Structures are given as structure tokens and as C-alpha cells.
C-alpha positions in Angstrom: -0.1 0.0 0.1 2.7 3.1 0.9 4.7 1.8 -2.7 1.4 2.5 -4.2 0.8 5.9 -2.5 4.2 6.6 -3.4 3.6 6.0 -7.1 1.0 7.8 -7.1 1.6 10.9 -5.7 5.0 10.4 -8.2 2.3 10.2 -11.1 0.5 13.7 -10.0 3.3 15.5 -9.6 4.4 14.2 -13.0 1.1 15.4 -14.4 1.5 18.7 -16.9 -1.9 19.9 -15.5 -0.6 20.3 -11.9 1.6 22.9 -13.0 0.4 27.0 -12.1 0.3 27.9 -16.1 -2.3 25.2 -16.8 -4.4 25.2 -12.9 -6.9 27.5 -14.7 -7.9 23.9 -16.9 -8.6 21.9 -14.1 -11.5 24.4 -12.2 -14.8 23.6 -13.0 -17.0 25.5 -16.1 -19.1 28.3 -14.0 -22.4 29.0 -15.8 -23.5 31.8 -17.6 -25.3 32.8 -14.9 -22.8 32.9 -12.3 -20.4 34.9 -14.8 -23.2 37.7 -15.5 -24.1 38.2 -11.7 -22.3 41.1 -10.0 -23.1 39.3 -6.9 -20.0 36.5 -5.7 -21.3 33.9 -3.2 -19.0 32.4 -0.2 -20.1 28.8 0.7 -19.6 28.4 4.2 -20.2 32.5 5.2 -23.1 34.1 6.7 -22.4 37.2 6.2 -24.0 39.4 2.9 -23.0 39.3 -0.3 -20.3 41.7 -1.3 -21.2 43.7 -4.5 -19.1 44.3 -7.6 -17.6 47.7 -7.5 -19.2 50.9 -8.8 -16.1 51.8 -11.6 -17.6 48.7 -13.4 -21.1 49.9 -14.0 -19.5 53.8 -14.8 -17.1 52.2 -17.2 -20.4 50.5 -18.9 -22.4 54.2 -18.9 -20.2 56.4 -20.1 -22.1 59.9 -21.3 -22.4 60.1 -25.0 -19.8 63.3 -24.8 -17.0 61.2 -23.7 -17.0 58.9 -26.5 -15.7 59.0 -29.7 -17.9 59.2 -32.7 -16.3 56.3 -35.2 -19.0 57.4 -38.0 -19.4 60.7 -37.8 -22.9 62.2 -39.9 -22.0 63.8 -43.3 -23.3 66.8 -41.4 -21.1 67.7 -39.2 -17.7 66.6 -41.9 -19.4 69.0 -44.0 -19.7 72.2 -41.2 -16.3 71.1 -39.8 -14.4 71.6 -43.4 -16.4 74.8 -44.7 -14.7 75.9 -40.8 -11.8 74.6 -41.5 -11.9 76.3 -45.2 -13.3 80.3 -43.5 -10.7 80.2 -41.6 -7.9 79.1 -43.5 -8.8 81.9 -46.2 -9.5 84.6 -43.2 -6.1 84.0 -41.8 -4.6 84.3 -45.3 -6.4 87.3 -46.4 -5.9 89.0 -42.9 -2.4 90.9 -44.3 -2.9 93.7 -41.6 -3.8 91.7 -38.5 -0.4 91.9 -36.8 2.7 94.1 -37.2 4.8 91.0 -38.6 2.2 90.9 -41.4 3.0 91.7 -45.0 1.1 94.4 -45.4 1.7 96.0 -41.6 2.3 99.3 -43.0 -1.2 99.8 -44.4 -2.9 98.7 -41.1 -3.5 102.7 -40.1 -5.1 103.1 -43.6 -7.3 100.2 -43.3 -8.3 100.4 -40.0 -9.5 104.7 -40.9 -11.9 102.7 -44.1 -13.5 100.8 -41.0 -13.9 103.8 -39.0 -16.0 104.7 -41.8 -18.7 102.0 -41.4 -19.0 102.7 -37.5 -21.9 102.7 -35.6 -20.9 105.9 -33.7 -19.8 108.9 -36.4 -23.0 107.2 -38.2 -25.4 108.0 -35.4 -23.8 111.5 -34.2 -23.7 112.4 -37.9 -27.5 111.5 -38.4 -28.6 113.6 -35.3 -26.2 116.8 -36.2 -28.0 116.6 -39.5 -31.7 116.4 -37.9 -30.8 119.6 -36.0 -30.0 121.3 -38.8 -33.2 119.8 -41.1 -36.4 122.1 -40.4 -38.2 120.6 -44.0 -41.1 117.0 -43.0 -39.0 115.6 -46.0 -35.7 115.2 -44.0 -36.8 115.0 -40.8 -38.8 111.7 -41.7 -35.4 110.3 -43.6 -33.2 111.7 -40.8 -35.4 109.8 -38.3 -35.9 106.9 -39.9 -32.1 106.4 -41.0 -31.2 106.8 -36.9 -34.2 104.1 -36.3 -32.6 101.9 -38.8 -28.9 102.6 -37.3 -30.5 101.7 -33.7 -31.7 98.8 -35.0 -28.4 97.6 -36.6 -26.7 98.0 -33.4 -29.2 96.4 -31.4 -29.3 93.1 -33.5 -25.9 92.8 -34.1 -24.9 93.1 -30.5 -27.6 90.6 -29.3 -26.5 88.0 -32.5 -22.7 88.4 -31.3 -23.5 88.2 -27.7 -25.5 84.7 -28.6 -22.3 83.4 -30.9 -19.4 84.3 -28.8 -17.5 84.3 -32.3 -13.6 85.2 -31.8 -12.2 87.1 -35.1 -8.7 85.1 -36.3 -6.3 87.8 -34.6 -7.1 88.4 -31.3 -7.0 91.8 -30.9 -7.9 94.8 -28.1 -10.5 96.2 -28.6 -11.2 100.5 -29.0 -13.6 102.3 -26.5 -15.8 102.8 -29.9 -16.0 99.3 -30.1 -17.5 98.4 -25.9 -19.7 101.9 -26.9 -21.8 100.1 -29.8 -21.1 96.2 -28.2 -19.1 95.5 -31.4 -17.3 93.2 -28.9 -17.0 89.7 -31.1 -16.9 89.1 -34.6 -19.9 87.1 -36.0 -22.1 88.8 -37.5 -19.2 91.7 -39.1 -21.4 94.9 -37.4 -20.2 97.1 -40.1 -20.5 94.9 -43.1 -24.2 95.2 -41.5 -24.3 98.9 -41.4 -22.9 99.1 -44.7 -25.2 97.2 -46.5 -28.2 99.0 -44.5 -26.3 102.4 -45.3 -26.2 101.9 -48.8 -29.6 100.2 -49.4 -30.8 103.0 -47.4 -29.4 105.7 -49.6 -29.9 104.1 -52.6 -33.6 103.8 -52.2 -34.6 107.1 -50.5 -31.8 109.7 -51.9 -31.5 111.0 -55.4 -28.4 110.5 -55.9 -26.0 110.6 -59.4 -25.0 107.0 -61.2 -21.3 107.8 -59.8 -22.3 108.0 -56.4 -24.6 105.3 -56.3 -21.6 103.2 -58.1 -19.5 104.6 -55.0 -21.6 103.5 -52.4 -21.9 99.8 -53.4 -18.0 99.8 -53.5 -18.0 101.9 -50.3 -19.7 99.2 -49.0 -17.3 96.0 -50.2 -14.3 97.8 -49.0 -15.7 98.1 -45.3 -16.3 94.2 -45.2 -13.0 93.6 -46.7 -11.1 96.0 -44.6 -12.4 93.9 -41.3 -11.3 90.7 -42.8 -7.8 92.3 -43.3 -7.5 93.3 -40.2 -7.8 90.2 -38.7 -11.2 91.1 -36.8 -13.6 89.2 -38.7 -13.6 85.9 -40.8 -14.5 85.6 -44.0 -18.2 84.3 -42.9 -18.9 86.6 -40.3 -19.0 89.7 -43.2 -20.6 87.8 -45.5 -23.5 86.9 -42.9 -23.3 90.4 -41.9 -24.1 91.7 -45.8 -26.9 89.4 -45.7 -28.0 90.9 -42.3 -28.0 94.2 -43.4 -29.9 94.1 -46.5 -32.6 92.4 -44.5 -32.4 94.8 -42.4 -33.4 97.4 -44.9 -36.4 95.3 -44.9 -37.3 95.4 -41.5 -36.9 99.4 -41.8 -39.2 99.6 -44.6 -42.0 97.6 -43.0 -41.7 99.9 -39.6 -41.1 103.2 -41.5 -42.4 105.9 -39.8 -44.6 108.2 -41.8 -44.2 112.2 -42.2 -46.4 112.7 -39.2 -45.0 110.5 -36.7 -41.7 111.9 -37.5 -43.0 115.8 -37.0 -44.3 114.5 -33.5 -41.0 113.1 -32.2 -38.7 115.9 -33.8 -40.7 118.4 -32.1 -40.9 116.0 -29.0 -37.2 115.2 -29.2 -34.8 118.2 -27.9 -32.6 118.7 -30.6 
């Protein structure tokens, strides 16, 4: 008997499956129910079963913003591509954006051109002309122009506050920009104002053909100057043109008649 017991122990020692790296092959197969349940059962223990760690649940329920979208939509790809093209073209066209730019010497002239489309000079000039106008037709045109300029400033400031898009070149804003709330890039407020004023003059003033052409060129140069100094992107200016065009339609719908303008002119101490 002892000899047979020793042979059995030697046979088990020489068995390959008894090695540590093959011990998992000798384990009994667990059922699918036991493998899925997060609770471990301990035989011979009266204590409550321990639950699986909570990080396994957290890893299984990740928020959507932390997950990588391996199959983005065509709409998202198109929008991101257009934004990339817009940023690239705007930076290429910003030849006066910095002191190290190629046309940095022309930056003061380009900024001076941009001031001609600023809201403060236009509102101040309109109010000054209103004090010097004594005809009902002149007061009607000037009061409606003043209302259009105020509408443009409020709409531009509201959209800029809503979108909060920065320009290609982050420069310091001037005091006049903060007065008219022209802080962000989208939409280009001066571009919308230039189109609004151009359409207003072409429809309500009798101008010669050369002056009409100069007005259109002036509006286009205002938008181009905003891109050259790095204040606005190309799409900001284009959207500003569209908004200014639509604002004039709103002004035409809300046009104040001559009687109302006379009443307002007599009530406002100008």
C-alpha cells in the first residue's frame, strides 16, 4: 500500500496539468448565470454578499460626450470642413492683422476705412443733420435712418452675444467698439451697417450714377477691411452683408410716416 501511494503521488507530480500555468484548466466551468451576476457567493459564510465595484458600471455607462464618434455624420463633416476653409482663408487675407504681417504699413489706412462704417460716427452725424433739418421730408428720412442705425446696433450686439465667436486675430478692442457693443466677430457689425446704409441711400436719396457705384464699392471695401485687419472671418462679413440687406426690409416695414416724425422731432429736444 505505501508503495502504491508513492507511485500515485509521483504520477500526479509529473502530470502537466498540475503545473501553476495550467491550473485554470482544472477549474470547473461556471454557468452563464454565475458569470453575469455581479454578486459573489461564498459557501460557508453567513455574511451578506459583496457587490461588484461601482467603476464597472461607470465604465459601461459612459456619457456621450466622452465617447469617440467613429462614424460621424456627413453634416458634421461638411460643417467642420467649411469652418476650416473659412479660418484658413481669413488668416490668409489678414495681411494687416499684426505688426509682422506683409501689409502692416497699411494697417492705419485700413483701420481708418473701417471707422467710416462705425456706428458712433453714423449716429452722431445723423443727429447733427437732424438738428439742421427743418423740412418735413428731411426729418422723415433722418429719423428713419436713425431708427435703422439703432436697430442695426441692437441686432448685431444681440447676435454677437449669442454666438460669441472670436476673430482670427485676437486684438484689443477700442472704446468705440465697447460703446456700440461690437466685441465679438460674428456677425460683422460694420459690414451689416454698410449694406444697410447703402440700401437706404440708394432707395431714399436722389444720387447720381457715379455716387451709387461709389456707395456699393464703399460697402464692399468696409467688409474687406474687417478681414484684412483680422477682426472678422470671411463668413462673418458675408453674414453681415446678408443681415444688413434684411434689416433694410424690416426698416421699410416699420417706416415712420411724416406725421409721426414731426411729432417725434418736436418732442425730442435737439
